[in-house]
KOLDREN-843383 format. One record per atom (N, C-alpha, C, O): residue in one letter; atom name; x, z, y. Coordinates in Angstrom, 2 decimals, decimal comma. Layout:
BEGIN
+---------+-------+---------+---------+---------+
: residuo : atomo :      xx :      zz :      yy :
+---------+-------+---------+---------+---------+
:       A :    CA :       X :       Z :       Y :
...
+---------+-------+---------+---------+---------+
This chain:
BEGIN
+---------+-------+---------+---------+---------+
: residuo : atomo :      xx :      zz :      yy :
+---------+-------+---------+---------+---------+
:       M :     N :  -37,54 :    6,25 :  -10,04 :
:       M :    CA :  -36,39 :    7,01 :  -10,47 :
:       M :     C :  -35,24 :    6,77 :   -9,51 :
:       M :     O :  -34,92 :    5,63 :   -9,19 :
:       A :     N :  -34,62 :    7,82 :   -9,05 :
:       A :    CA :  -33,49 :    7,72 :   -8,12 :
:       A :     C :  -32,25 :    7,24 :   -8,86 :
:       A :     O :  -32,06 :    7,54 :  -10,04 :
:       S :     N :  -31,42 :    6,49 :   -8,15 :
:       S :    CA :  -30,16 :    6,01 :   -8,71 :
:       S :     C :  -29,04 :    6,96 :   -8,34 :
:       S :     O :  -29,05 :    7,56 :   -7,26 :
:       S :     N :  -28,09 :    7,09 :   -9,24 :
:       S :    CA :  -26,89 :    7,85 :   -8,90 :
:       S :     C :  -25,69 :    7,17 :   -9,53 :
:       S :     O :  -25,75 :    6,66 :  -10,64 :
:       A :     N :  -24,59 :    7,18 :   -8,79 :
:       A :    CA :  -23,36 :    6,57 :   -9,29 :
:       A :     C :  -22,75 :    7,48 :  -10,35 :
:       A :     O :  -22,94 :    8,69 :  -10,32 :
:       G :     N :  -22,03 :    6,88 :  -11,27 :
:       G :    CA :  -21,35 :    7,64 :  -12,30 :
:       G :     C :  -20,00 :    8,12 :  -11,83 :
:       G :     O :  -19,66 :    8,03 :  -10,64 :
:       T :     N :  -19,22 :    8,64 :  -12,76 :
:       T :    CA :  -17,90 :    9,16 :  -12,44 :
:       T :     C :  -16,88 :    8,64 :  -13,45 :
:       T :     O :  -17,23 :    8,27 :  -14,57 :
:       C :     N :  -15,62 :    8,63 :  -13,04 :
:       C :    CA :  -14,53 :    8,23 :  -13,93 :
:       C :     C :  -13,31 :    9,06 :  -13,59 :
:       C :     O :  -12,89 :    9,13 :  -12,43 :
:       T :     N :  -12,74 :    9,70 :  -14,60 :
:       T :    CA :  -11,48 :   10,43 :  -14,44 :
:       T :     C :  -10,40 :    9,62 :  -15,15 :
:       T :     O :  -10,56 :    9,23 :  -16,30 :
:       I :     N :   -9,31 :    9,37 :  -14,44 :
:       I :    CA :   -8,22 :    8,56 :  -14,99 :
:       I :     C :   -6,99 :    9,46 :  -15,16 :
:       I :     O :   -6,58 :   10,15 :  -14,23 :
:       T :     N :   -6,41 :    9,43 :  -16,36 :
:       T :    CA :   -5,17 :   10,15 :  -16,64 :
:       T :     C :   -4,13 :    9,11 :  -17,00 :
:       T :     O :   -4,35 :    8,29 :  -17,89 :
:       E :     N :   -2,98 :    9,14 :  -16,31 :
:       E :    CA :   -1,94 :    8,14 :  -16,51 :
:       E :     C :   -0,64 :    8,81 :  -16,96 :
:       E :     O :   -0,13 :    9,70 :  -16,28 :
:       E :     N :   -0,12 :    8,39 :  -18,10 :
:       E :    CA :    1,19 :    8,84 :  -18,57 :
:       E :     C :    2,15 :    7,67 :  -18,40 :
:       E :     O :    2,03 :    6,67 :  -19,10 :
:       T :     N :    3,10 :    7,80 :  -17,48 :
:       T :    CA :    3,97 :    6,68 :  -17,14 :
:       T :     C :    5,42 :    6,90 :  -17,53 :
:       T :     O :    6,28 :    6,09 :  -17,18 :
:       F :     N :    5,71 :    7,96 :  -18,26 :
:       F :    CA :    7,08 :    8,20 :  -18,70 :
:       F :     C :    7,23 :    7,73 :  -20,15 :
:       F :     O :    6,24 :    7,62 :  -20,87 :
:       G :     N :    8,47 :    7,47 :  -20,56 :
:       G :    CA :    8,70 :    7,02 :  -21,93 :
:       G :     C :    8,50 :    5,52 :  -22,08 :
:       G :     O :    8,18 :    4,82 :  -21,12 :
:       T :     N :    8,69 :    5,05 :  -23,30 :
:       T :    CA :    8,60 :    3,62 :  -23,59 :
:       T :     C :    7,16 :    3,13 :  -23,60 :
:       T :     O :    6,88 :    2,04 :  -23,09 :
:       I :     N :    6,25 :    3,91 :  -24,16 :
:       I :    CA :    4,84 :    3,54 :  -24,21 :
:       I :     C :    4,10 :    4,24 :  -23,07 :
:       I :     O :    4,22 :    5,45 :  -22,91 :
:       K :     N :    3,37 :    3,49 :  -22,30 :
:       K :    CA :    2,55 :    4,04 :  -21,21 :
:       K :     C :    1,12 :    4,21 :  -21,73 :
:       K :     O :    0,64 :    3,36 :  -22,49 :
:       K :     N :    0,45 :    5,29 :  -21,33 :
:       K :    CA :   -0,90 :    5,56 :  -21,80 :
:       K :     C :   -1,82 :    5,80 :  -20,61 :
:       K :     O :   -1,50 :    6,55 :  -19,70 :
:       I :     N :   -2,97 :    5,13 :  -20,65 :
:       I :    CA :   -3,99 :    5,33 :  -19,61 :
:       I :     C :   -5,27 :    5,78 :  -20,32 :
:       I :     O :   -5,69 :    5,19 :  -21,31 :
:       K :     N :   -5,88 :    6,83 :  -19,79 :
:       K :    CA :   -7,15 :    7,33 :  -20,32 :
:       K :     C :   -8,19 :    7,22 :  -19,21 :
:       K :     O :   -8,05 :    7,81 :  -18,15 :
:       F :     N :   -9,25 :    6,45 :  -19,47 :
:       F :    CA :  -10,40 :    6,34 :  -18,58 :
:       F :     C :  -11,53 :    7,12 :  -19,24 :
:       F :     O :  -12,02 :    6,72 :  -20,29 :
:       D :     N :  -11,95 :    8,22 :  -18,64 :
:       D :    CA :  -13,03 :    9,06 :  -19,18 :
:       D :     C :  -14,20 :    8,94 :  -18,20 :
:       D :     O :  -14,11 :    9,42 :  -17,08 :
:       F :     N :  -15,31 :    8,30 :  -18,63 :
:       F :    CA :  -16,37 :    8,03 :  -17,66 :
:       F :     C :  -17,75 :    8,42 :  -18,13 :
:       F :     O :  -18,03 :    8,52 :  -19,33 :
:       V :     N :  -18,61 :    8,65 :  -17,14 :
:       V :    CA :  -20,05 :    8,82 :  -17,33 :
:       V :     C :  -20,70 :    7,76 :  -16,44 :
:       V :     O :  -20,46 :    7,73 :  -15,24 :
:       A :     N :  -21,52 :    6,89 :  -17,03 :
:       A :    CA :  -22,16 :    5,82 :  -16,28 :
:       A :     C :  -23,19 :    6,38 :  -15,30 :
:       A :     O :  -23,68 :    7,49 :  -15,46 :
:       G :     N :  -23,49 :    5,59 :  -14,28 :
:       G :    CA :  -24,52 :    5,97 :  -13,32 :
:       G :     C :  -25,91 :    5,80 :  -13,93 :
:       G :     O :  -26,06 :    5,50 :  -15,11 :
:       S :     N :  -26,91 :    6,00 :  -13,09 :
:       S :    CA :  -28,29 :    5,87 :  -13,56 :
:       S :     C :  -29,06 :    4,95 :  -12,63 :
:       S :     O :  -28,62 :    4,65 :  -11,52 :
:       G :     N :  -30,22 :    4,50 :  -13,10 :
:       G :    CA :  -31,06 :    3,61 :  -12,29 :
:       G :     C :  -30,34 :    2,33 :  -11,94 :
:       G :     O :  -29,70 :    1,73 :  -12,80 :
:       A :     N :  -30,44 :    1,90 :  -10,70 :
:       A :    CA :  -29,82 :    0,66 :  -10,26 :
:       A :     C :  -28,30 :    0,74 :  -10,27 :
:       A :     O :  -27,63 :   -0,29 :  -10,20 :
:       S :     N :  -27,75 :    1,95 :  -10,37 :
:       S :    CA :  -26,29 :    2,15 :  -10,36 :
:       S :     C :  -25,73 :    2,34 :  -11,77 :
:       S :     O :  -24,65 :    2,90 :  -11,92 :
:       V :     N :  -26,44 :    1,88 :  -12,79 :
:       V :    CA :  -26,06 :    2,16 :  -14,18 :
:       V :     C :  -24,63 :    1,71 :  -14,52 :
:       V :     O :  -23,97 :    2,38 :  -15,31 :
:       N :     N :  -24,15 :    0,62 :  -13,95 :
:       N :    CA :  -22,79 :    0,16 :  -14,24 :
:       N :     C :  -21,78 :    0,60 :  -13,19 :
:       N :     O :  -20,68 :    0,05 :  -13,11 :
:       S :     N :  -22,14 :    1,58 :  -12,38 :
:       S :    CA :  -21,25 :    2,11 :  -11,36 :
:       S :     C :  -20,63 :    3,41 :  -11,87 :
:       S :     O :  -21,34 :    4,35 :  -12,24 :
:       I :     N :  -19,30 :    3,46 :  -11,90 :
:       I :    CA :  -18,62 :    4,68 :  -12,35 :
:       I :     C :  -17,58 :    5,16 :  -11,35 :
:       I :     O :  -16,60 :    5,81 :  -11,71 :
:       G :     N :  -17,79 :    4,84 :  -10,08 :
:       G :    CA :  -16,88 :    5,32 :   -9,05 :
:       G :     C :  -15,54 :    4,60 :   -9,10 :
:       G :     O :  -15,45 :    3,46 :   -9,56 :
:       S :     N :  -14,53 :    5,27 :   -8,61 :
:       S :    CA :  -13,19 :    4,69 :   -8,55 :
:       S :     C :  -12,60 :    4,58 :   -9,95 :
:       S :     O :  -12,48 :    5,58 :  -10,66 :
:       T :     N :  -12,23 :    3,38 :  -10,34 :
:       T :    CA :  -11,72 :    3,15 :  -11,69 :
:       T :     C :  -10,37 :    2,45 :  -11,69 :
:       T :     O :  -10,00 :    1,83 :  -12,69 :
:       T :     N :   -9,62 :    2,53 :  -10,60 :
:       T :    CA :   -8,33 :    1,85 :  -10,50 :
:       T :     C :   -7,20 :    2,85 :  -10,66 :
:       T :     O :   -7,21 :    3,92 :  -10,06 :
:       T :     N :   -6,21 :    2,48 :  -11,47 :
:       T :    CA :   -5,06 :    3,35 :  -11,68 :
:       T :     C :   -4,28 :    3,53 :  -10,38 :
:       T :     O :   -4,32 :    2,69 :   -9,48 :
:       T :     N :   -3,58 :    4,64 :  -10,30 :
:       T :    CA :   -2,69 :    4,88 :   -9,17 :
:       T :     C :   -1,35 :    4,20 :   -9,40 :
:       T :     O :   -0,77 :    3,61 :   -8,48 :
:       A :     N :   -0,86 :    4,30 :  -10,63 :
:       A :    CA :    0,44 :    3,72 :  -10,99 :
:       A :     C :    0,33 :    2,21 :  -11,18 :
:       A :     O :   -0,75 :    1,67 :  -11,43 :
:       V :     N :    1,46 :    1,56 :  -11,06 :
:       V :    CA :    1,60 :    0,14 :  -11,33 :
:       V :     C :    2,16 :    0,01 :  -12,75 :
:       V :     O :    3,08 :    0,74 :  -13,12 :
:       F :     N :    1,60 :   -0,91 :  -13,54 :
:       F :    CA :    2,00 :   -1,04 :  -14,93 :
:       F :     C :    2,61 :   -2,40 :  -15,21 :
:       F :     O :    2,32 :   -3,39 :  -14,54 :
:       N :     N :    3,48 :   -2,42 :  -16,23 :
:       N :    CA :    4,20 :   -3,60 :  -16,69 :
:       N :     C :    4,23 :   -3,61 :  -18,20 :
:       N :     O :    4,51 :   -2,57 :  -18,80 :
:       G :     N :    3,96 :   -4,71 :  -18,84 :
:       G :    CA :    4,15 :   -4,81 :  -20,28 :
:       G :     C :    2,96 :   -5,39 :  -21,00 :
:       G :     O :    1,98 :   -5,83 :  -20,39 :
:       N :     N :    3,07 :   -5,39 :  -22,33 :
:       N :    CA :    2,00 :   -5,89 :  -23,20 :
:       N :     C :    1,05 :   -4,75 :  -23,53 :
:       N :     O :    1,48 :   -3,62 :  -23,77 :
:       I :     N :   -0,23 :   -5,05 :  -23,55 :
:       I :    CA :   -1,20 :   -4,05 :  -24,01 :
:       I :     C :   -1,12 :   -4,05 :  -25,52 :
:       I :     O :   -1,51 :   -5,01 :  -26,18 :
:       R :     N :   -0,62 :   -2,95 :  -26,07 :
:       R :    CA :   -0,36 :   -2,84 :  -27,51 :
:       R :     C :   -1,58 :   -2,39 :  -28,28 :
:       R :     O :   -1,79 :   -2,81 :  -29,42 :
:       A :     N :   -2,41 :   -1,52 :  -27,66 :
:       A :    CA :   -3,59 :   -1,01 :  -28,36 :
:       A :     C :   -4,60 :   -0,53 :  -27,33 :
:       A :     O :   -4,26 :   -0,15 :  -26,21 :
:       M :     N :   -5,87 :   -0,55 :  -27,76 :
:       M :    CA :   -6,96 :   -0,01 :  -26,98 :
:       M :     C :   -7,86 :    0,75 :  -27,95 :
:       M :     O :   -8,22 :    0,23 :  -29,00 :
:       T :     N :   -8,23 :    1,97 :  -27,59 :
:       T :    CA :   -9,15 :    2,75 :  -28,39 :
:       T :     C :  -10,34 :    3,13 :  -27,52 :
:       T :     O :  -10,16 :    3,57 :  -26,39 :
:       T :     N :  -11,55 :    2,98 :  -28,06 :
:       T :    CA :  -12,75 :    3,40 :  -27,35 :
:       T :     C :  -13,46 :    4,45 :  -28,19 :
:       T :     O :  -13,56 :    4,34 :  -29,41 :
:       V :     N :  -13,96 :    5,48 :  -27,50 :
:       V :    CA :  -14,66 :    6,59 :  -28,14 :
:       V :     C :  -15,95 :    6,82 :  -27,37 :
:       V :     O :  -15,91 :    7,17 :  -26,19 :
:       G :     N :  -17,09 :    6,64 :  -28,02 :
:       G :    CA :  -18,38 :    6,86 :  -27,37 :
:       G :     C :  -18,62 :    8,35 :  -27,14 :
:       G :     O :  -18,08 :    9,19 :  -27,84 :
:       G :     N :  -19,45 :    8,66 :  -26,14 :
:       G :    CA :  -19,79 :   10,04 :  -25,84 :
:       G :     C :  -20,51 :   10,70 :  -27,01 :
:       G :     O :  -21,13 :   10,03 :  -27,84 :
:       A :     N :  -20,43 :   12,01 :  -27,07 :
:       A :    CA :  -21,04 :   12,77 :  -28,17 :
:       A :     C :  -22,55 :   12,93 :  -27,97 :
:       A :     O :  -23,05 :   12,94 :  -26,84 :
:       G :     N :  -23,25 :   13,06 :  -29,09 :
:       G :    CA :  -24,68 :   13,35 :  -29,06 :
:       G :     C :  -25,47 :   12,33 :  -28,28 :
:       G :     O :  -25,33 :   11,12 :  -28,49 :
:       G :     N :  -26,31 :   12,81 :  -27,38 :
:       G :    CA :  -27,18 :   11,95 :  -26,59 :
:       G :     C :  -26,48 :   11,16 :  -25,51 :
:       G :     O :  -27,12 :   10,40 :  -24,79 :
:       L :     N :  -25,15 :   11,33 :  -25,36 :
:       L :    CA :  -24,41 :   10,61 :  -24,33 :
:       L :     C :  -23,74 :    9,34 :  -24,84 :
:       L :     O :  -23,04 :    8,67 :  -24,08 :
:       A :     N :  -23,93 :    8,99 :  -26,11 :
:       A :    CA :  -23,30 :    7,79 :  -26,66 :
:       A :     C :  -23,79 :    6,56 :  -25,91 :
:       A :     O :  -24,96 :    6,48 :  -25,55 :
:       P :     N :  -22,90 :    5,60 :  -25,67 :
:       P :    CA :  -23,30 :    4,36 :  -24,98 :
:       P :     C :  -24,32 :    3,57 :  -25,80 :
:       P :     O :  -24,52 :    3,83 :  -26,99 :
:       S :     N :  -24,94 :    2,62 :  -25,16 :
:       S :    CA :  -25,82 :    1,69 :  -25,86 :
:       S :     C :  -24,98 :    0,88 :  -26,86 :
:       S :     O :  -23,78 :    0,71 :  -26,67 :
:       A :     N :  -25,62 :    0,39 :  -27,90 :
:       A :    CA :  -24,90 :   -0,44 :  -28,88 :
:       A :     C :  -24,31 :   -1,67 :  -28,21 :
:       A :     O :  -24,93 :   -2,24 :  -27,31 :
:       S :     N :  -23,14 :   -2,06 :  -28,64 :
:       S :    CA :  -22,45 :   -3,26 :  -28,14 :
:       S :     C :  -22,17 :   -3,21 :  -26,64 :
:       S :     O :  -22,39 :   -4,20 :  -25,94 :
:       W :     N :  -21,69 :   -2,06 :  -26,15 :
:       W :    CA :  -21,32 :   -1,96 :  -24,74 :
:       W :     C :  -19,99 :   -2,67 :  -24,52 :
:       W :     O :  -19,25 :   -2,93 :  -25,47 :
:       D :     N :  -19,69 :   -2,98 :  -23,25 :
:       D :    CA :  -18,54 :   -3,82 :  -22,93 :
:       D :     C :  -17,66 :   -3,17 :  -21,87 :
:       D :     O :  -18,13 :   -2,45 :  -20,99 :
:       I :     N :  -16,35 :   -3,46 :  -21,98 :
:       I :    CA :  -15,41 :   -3,06 :  -20,93 :
:       I :     C :  -14,49 :   -4,23 :  -20,60 :
:       I :     O :  -14,24 :   -5,11 :  -21,42 :
:       T :     N :  -14,00 :   -4,20 :  -19,39 :
:       T :    CA :  -12,91 :   -5,07 :  -18,96 :
:       T :     C :  -11,86 :   -4,19 :  -18,32 :
:       T :     O :  -12,18 :   -3,12 :  -17,79 :
:       V :     N :  -10,63 :   -4,62 :  -18,38 :
:       V :    CA :   -9,54 :   -3,97 :  -17,64 :
:       V :     C :   -8,85 :   -5,09 :  -16,89 :
:       V :     O :   -8,12 :   -5,91 :  -17,46 :
:       K :     N :   -9,09 :   -5,12 :  -15,58 :
:       K :    CA :   -8,60 :   -6,23 :  -14,77 :
:       K :     C :   -7,38 :   -5,84 :  -13,95 :
:       K :     O :   -7,23 :   -4,71 :  -13,50 :
:       D :     N :   -6,49 :   -6,84 :  -13,78 :
:       D :    CA :   -5,32 :   -6,63 :  -12,93 :
:       D :     C :   -5,69 :   -6,94 :  -11,48 :
:       D :     O :   -6,86 :   -7,18 :  -11,18 :
:       Q :     N :   -4,72 :   -6,93 :  -10,59 :
:       Q :    CA :   -5,00 :   -7,13 :   -9,17 :
:       Q :     C :   -5,43 :   -8,56 :   -8,84 :
:       Q :     O :   -5,90 :   -8,82 :   -7,74 :
:       S :     N :   -5,28 :   -9,48 :   -9,79 :
:       S :    CA :   -5,76 :  -10,85 :   -9,61 :
:       S :     C :   -7,12 :  -11,05 :  -10,25 :
:       S :     O :   -7,60 :  -12,18 :  -10,36 :
:       S :     N :   -7,77 :   -9,94 :  -10,68 :
:       S :    CA :   -9,09 :   -9,96 :  -11,32 :
:       S :     C :   -9,10 :  -10,66 :  -12,68 :
:       S :     O :  -10,13 :  -11,18 :  -13,10 :
:       V :     N :   -7,95 :  -10,66 :  -13,36 :
:       V :    CA :   -7,85 :  -11,23 :  -14,70 :
:       V :     C :   -8,06 :  -10,10 :  -15,71 :
:       V :     O :   -7,46 :   -9,03 :  -15,58 :
:       D :     N :   -8,92 :  -10,33 :  -16,71 :
:       D :    CA :   -9,16 :   -9,33 :  -17,75 :
:       D :     C :   -7,95 :   -9,28 :  -18,68 :
:       D :     O :   -7,74 :  -10,20 :  -19,48 :
:       C :     N :   -7,18 :   -8,21 :  -18,58 :
:       C :    CA :   -5,97 :   -8,05 :  -19,40 :
:       C :     C :   -6,27 :   -7,83 :  -20,88 :
:       C :     O :   -5,37 :   -7,93 :  -21,71 :
:       L :     N :   -7,52 :   -7,54 :  -21,21 :
:       L :    CA :   -7,91 :   -7,38 :  -22,61 :
:       L :     C :   -8,27 :   -8,71 :  -23,26 :
:       L :     O :   -8,48 :   -8,77 :  -24,47 :
:       I :     N :   -8,35 :   -9,77 :  -22,48 :
:       I :    CA :   -8,69 :  -11,11 :  -22,94 :
:       I :     C :   -9,96 :  -11,09 :  -23,79 :
:       I :     O :  -10,03 :  -11,72 :  -24,84 :
:       G :     N :  -10,96 :  -10,35 :  -23,31 :
:       G :    CA :  -12,24 :  -10,31 :  -23,99 :
:       G :     C :  -12,34 :   -9,31 :  -25,13 :
:       G :     O :  -13,42 :   -9,15 :  -25,71 :
:       A :     N :  -11,25 :   -8,61 :  -25,47 :
:       A :    CA :  -11,26 :   -7,67 :  -26,60 :
:       A :     C :  -12,11 :   -6,43 :  -26,33 :
:       A :     O :  -12,37 :   -5,65 :  -27,24 :
:       G :     N :  -12,55 :   -6,24 :  -25,09 :
:       G :    CA :  -13,37 :   -5,08 :  -24,76 :
:       G :     C :  -14,86 :   -5,32 :  -24,95 :
:       G :     O :  -15,67 :   -4,44 :  -24,62 :
:       A :     N :  -15,24 :   -6,47 :  -25,46 :
:       A :    CA :  -16,66 :   -6,78 :  -25,66 :
:       A :     C :  -17,19 :   -6,14 :  -26,93 :
:       A :     O :  -16,48 :   -5,99 :  -27,92 :
:       N :     N :  -18,47 :   -5,77 :  -26,87 :
:       N :    CA :  -19,21 :   -5,29 :  -28,04 :
:       N :     C :  -18,56 :   -4,09 :  -28,73 :
:       N :     O :  -18,27 :   -4,13 :  -29,93 :
:       R :     N :  -18,33 :   -3,03 :  -27,97 :
:       R :    CA :  -17,75 :   -1,80 :  -28,52 :
:       R :     C :  -18,81 :   -1,02 :  -29,29 :
:       R :     O :  -20,01 :   -1,14 :  -29,01 :
:       S :     N :  -18,39 :   -0,24 :  -30,25 :
:       S :    CA :  -19,30 :    0,57 :  -31,04 :
:       S :     C :  -19,78 :    1,78 :  -30,25 :
:       S :     O :  -19,00 :    2,42 :  -29,54 :
:       A :     N :  -21,05 :    2,08 :  -30,35 :
:       A :    CA :  -21,63 :    3,23 :  -29,65 :
:       A :     C :  -21,29 :    4,54 :  -30,33 :
:       A :     O :  -21,23 :    5,58 :  -29,67 :
:       T :     N :  -21,08 :    4,52 :  -31,63 :
:       T :    CA :  -20,96 :    5,77 :  -32,38 :
:       T :     C :  -19,64 :    5,95 :  -33,12 :
:       T :     O :  -19,35 :    7,05 :  -33,58 :
:       T :     N :  -18,86 :    4,90 :  -33,25 :
:       T :    CA :  -17,62 :    4,97 :  -34,02 :
:       T :     C :  -16,42 :    4,75 :  -33,11 :
:       T :     O :  -16,41 :    3,83 :  -32,29 :
:       E :     N :  -15,40 :    5,59 :  -33,27 :
:       E :    CA :  -14,13 :    5,36 :  -32,58 :
:       E :     C :  -13,57 :    4,04 :  -33,07 :
:       E :     O :  -13,55 :    3,77 :  -34,28 :
:       H :     N :  -13,12 :    3,20 :  -32,14 :
:       H :    CA :  -12,67 :    1,87 :  -32,52 :
:       H :     C :  -11,35 :    1,56 :  -31,83 :
:       H :     O :  -11,23 :    1,73 :  -30,62 :
:       T :     N :  -10,36 :    1,11 :  -32,62 :
:       T :    CA :   -9,06 :    0,75 :  -32,07 :
:       T :     C :   -8,79 :   -0,72 :  -32,32 :
:       T :     O :   -9,01 :   -1,23 :  -33,42 :
:       K :     N :   -8,32 :   -1,39 :  -31,29 :
:       K :    CA :   -7,93 :   -2,80 :  -31,36 :
:       K :     C :   -6,43 :   -2,84 :  -31,09 :
:       K :     O :   -5,96 :   -2,28 :  -30,10 :
:       E :     N :   -5,67 :   -3,51 :  -31,98 :
:       E :    CA :   -4,21 :   -3,50 :  -31,85 :
:       E :     C :   -3,57 :   -4,86 :  -31,64 :
:       E :     O :   -2,34 :   -4,94 :  -31,56 :
:       A :     N :   -4,33 :   -5,91 :  -31,53 :
:       A :    CA :   -3,72 :   -7,23 :  -31,38 :
:       A :     C :   -4,58 :   -8,11 :  -30,48 :
:       A :     O :   -5,71 :   -7,75 :  -30,13 :
:       S :     N :   -4,04 :   -9,25 :  -30,12 :
:       S :    CA :   -4,76 :  -10,28 :  -29,37 :
:       S :     C :   -5,22 :   -9,80 :  -28,00 :
:       S :     O :   -6,31 :  -10,14 :  -27,54 :
:       M :     N :   -4,38 :   -9,00 :  -27,35 :
:       M :    CA :   -4,67 :   -8,60 :  -25,98 :
:       M :     C :   -3,55 :   -9,09 :  -25,07 :
:       M :     O :   -2,50 :   -9,51 :  -25,55 :
:       G :     N :   -3,78 :   -9,04 :  -23,79 :
:       G :    CA :   -2,86 :   -9,62 :  -22,83 :
:       G :     C :   -1,76 :   -8,69 :  -22,37 :
:       G :     O :   -1,41 :   -7,71 :  -23,02 :
:       A :     N :   -1,24 :   -9,03 :  -21,23 :
:       A :    CA :   -0,13 :   -8,30 :  -20,63 :
:       A :     C :   -0,47 :   -8,00 :  -19,17 :
:       A :     O :   -1,41 :   -8,56 :  -18,61 :
:       V :     N :    0,31 :   -7,12 :  -18,60 :
:       V :    CA :    0,16 :   -6,80 :  -17,18 :
:       V :     C :    1,55 :   -6,86 :  -16,55 :
:       V :     O :    2,53 :   -6,44 :  -17,16 :
:       A :     N :    1,62 :   -7,39 :  -15,33 :
:       A :    CA :    2,90 :   -7,56 :  -14,65 :
:       A :     C :    2,82 :   -6,98 :  -13,24 :
:       A :     O :    2,29 :   -7,61 :  -12,33 :
:       N :     N :    3,36 :   -5,78 :  -13,08 :
:       N :    CA :    3,46 :   -5,15 :  -11,76 :
:       N :     C :    2,11 :   -5,02 :  -11,05 :
:       N :     O :    2,00 :   -5,35 :   -9,87 :
:       D :     N :    1,10 :   -4,54 :  -11,77 :
:       D :    CA :   -0,24 :   -4,41 :  -11,20 :
:       D :     C :   -0,87 :   -3,05 :  -11,51 :
:       D :     O :   -0,54 :   -2,42 :  -12,52 :
:       T :     N :   -1,76 :   -2,63 :  -10,64 :
:       T :    CA :   -2,67 :   -1,54 :  -11,00 :
:       T :     C :   -3,76 :   -2,15 :  -11,87 :
:       T :     O :   -3,94 :   -3,37 :  -11,89 :
:       L :     N :   -4,48 :   -1,30 :  -12,61 :
:       L :    CA :   -5,52 :   -1,78 :  -13,53 :
:       L :     C :   -6,85 :   -1,13 :  -13,18 :
:       L :     O :   -6,90 :    0,05 :  -12,82 :
:       T :     N :   -7,93 :   -1,90 :  -13,29 :
:       T :    CA :   -9,27 :   -1,43 :  -12,94 :
:       T :     C :  -10,21 :   -1,60 :  -14,12 :
:       T :     O :  -10,34 :   -2,70 :  -14,67 :
:       L :     N :  -10,87 :   -0,51 :  -14,51 :
:       L :    CA :  -11,85 :   -0,53 :  -15,60 :
:       L :     C :  -13,20 :   -0,99 :  -15,07 :
:       L :     O :  -13,64 :   -0,55 :  -14,01 :
:       G :     N :  -13,85 :   -1,87 :  -15,82 :
:       G :    CA :  -15,22 :   -2,29 :  -15,54 :
:       G :     C :  -16,06 :   -2,05 :  -16,78 :
:       G :     O :  -15,56 :   -2,17 :  -17,90 :
:       I :     N :  -17,34 :   -1,72 :  -16,61 :
:       I :    CA :  -18,23 :   -1,47 :  -17,75 :
:       I :     C :  -19,51 :   -2,30 :  -17,62 :
:       I :     O :  -19,90 :   -2,70 :  -16,53 :
:       A :     N :  -20,14 :   -2,53 :  -18,76 :
:       A :    CA :  -21,45 :   -3,19 :  -18,79 :
:       A :     C :  -22,18 :   -2,75 :  -20,06 :
:       A :     O :  -21,56 :   -2,45 :  -21,07 :
:       N :     N :  -23,49 :   -2,73 :  -19,98 :
:       N :    CA :  -24,35 :   -2,43 :  -21,13 :
:       N :     C :  -24,14 :   -1,04 :  -21,72 :
:       N :     O :  -24,42 :   -0,83 :  -22,90 :
:       V :     N :  -23,65 :   -0,10 :  -20,92 :
:       V :    CA :  -23,38 :    1,26 :  -21,42 :
:       V :     C :  -24,67 :    2,06 :  -21,55 :
:       V :     O :  -24,82 :    2,86 :  -22,48 :
:       G :     N :  -25,59 :    1,85 :  -20,62 :
:       G :    CA :  -26,83 :    2,62 :  -20,62 :
:       G :     C :  -26,76 :    3,74 :  -19,59 :
:       G :     O :  -25,69 :    4,25 :  -19,27 :
:       S :     N :  -27,91 :    4,11 :  -19,09 :
:       S :    CA :  -28,03 :    5,09 :  -18,01 :
:       S :     C :  -27,46 :    6,45 :  -18,39 :
:       S :     O :  -27,88 :    7,05 :  -19,38 :
:       S :     N :  -26,52 :    6,93 :  -17,60 :
:       S :    CA :  -25,90 :    8,26 :  -17,72 :
:       S :     C :  -25,17 :    8,49 :  -19,03 :
:       S :     O :  -24,93 :    9,64 :  -19,41 :
:       N :     N :  -24,82 :    7,43 :  -19,74 :
:       N :    CA :  -24,07 :    7,56 :  -20,98 :
:       N :     C :  -22,58 :    7,64 :  -20,70 :
:       N :     O :  -22,12 :    7,29 :  -19,61 :
:       A :     N :  -21,80 :    8,10 :  -21,70 :
:       A :    CA :  -20,38 :    8,38 :  -21,48 :
:       A :     C :  -19,52 :    7,77 :  -22,58 :
:       A :     O :  -19,99 :    7,50 :  -23,69 :
:       A :     N :  -18,26 :    7,56 :  -22,25 :
:       A :    CA :  -17,28 :    7,09 :  -23,23 :
:       A :     C :  -15,88 :    7,33 :  -22,66 :
:       A :     O :  -15,71 :    7,64 :  -21,49 :
:       T :     N :  -14,89 :    7,18 :  -23,54 :
:       T :    CA :  -13,50 :    7,29 :  -23,16 :
:       T :     C :  -12,77 :    6,05 :  -23,67 :
:       T :     O :  -12,98 :    5,61 :  -24,80 :
:       V :     N :  -11,91 :    5,49 :  -22,82 :
:       V :    CA :  -11,12 :    4,32 :  -23,16 :
:       V :     C :   -9,64 :    4,70 :  -23,02 :
:       V :     O :   -9,22 :    5,22 :  -21,99 :
:       Y :     N :   -8,87 :    4,43 :  -24,06 :
:       Y :    CA :   -7,42 :    4,64 :  -24,04 :
:       Y :     C :   -6,73 :    3,30 :  -24,11 :
:       Y :     O :   -7,09 :    2,46 :  -24,94 :
:       L :     N :   -5,71 :    3,09 :  -23,25 :
:       L :    CA :   -4,87 :    1,89 :  -23,31 :
:       L :     C :   -3,43 :    2,32 :  -23,52 :
:       L :     O :   -2,97 :    3,30 :  -22,94 :
:       Y :     N :   -2,72 :    1,57 :  -24,36 :
:       Y :    CA :   -1,32 :    1,82 :  -24,62 :
:       Y :     C :   -0,55 :    0,55 :  -24,26 :
:       Y :     O :   -0,83 :   -0,52 :  -24,80 :
:       I :     N :    0,41 :    0,68 :  -23,34 :
:       I :    CA :    1,15 :   -0,48 :  -22,79 :
:       I :     C :    2,64 :   -0,26 :  -23,06 :
:       I :     O :    3,19 :    0,82 :  -22,85 :
:       R :     N :    3,27 :   -1,34 :  -23,54 :
:       R :    CA :    4,73 :   -1,27 :  -23,75 :
:       R :     C :    5,37 :   -2,50 :  -23,15 :
:       R :     O :    6,59 :   -2,66 :  -23,21 :
+---------+-------+---------+---------+---------+
């Protein structure tokens, strides 16, 4: 089976008090299953991560059960402090506490255990 890298579209809202980042991705396949292309924000962010919502892909594109994400700063520190572990494959899930902060850094999404060619969307809210 041939491998192919996945894709990730990032939408950044940087105006107002609350900043919002949307990572919309489709995982790769084969040996590239955890590859989703460029996943780093263009903007630099500051503040506490107030909430994170994950939404699995519809139908046959839902991630594998207990898939994982990290959101790392430029020092490779997971700003979610582990809160991105074991996400639901079929249920929208929001986490509102016990997450870290970001200080003048771009943010990079990482994925694991999503499954070949599966999709999900991750929303971050920073204040």
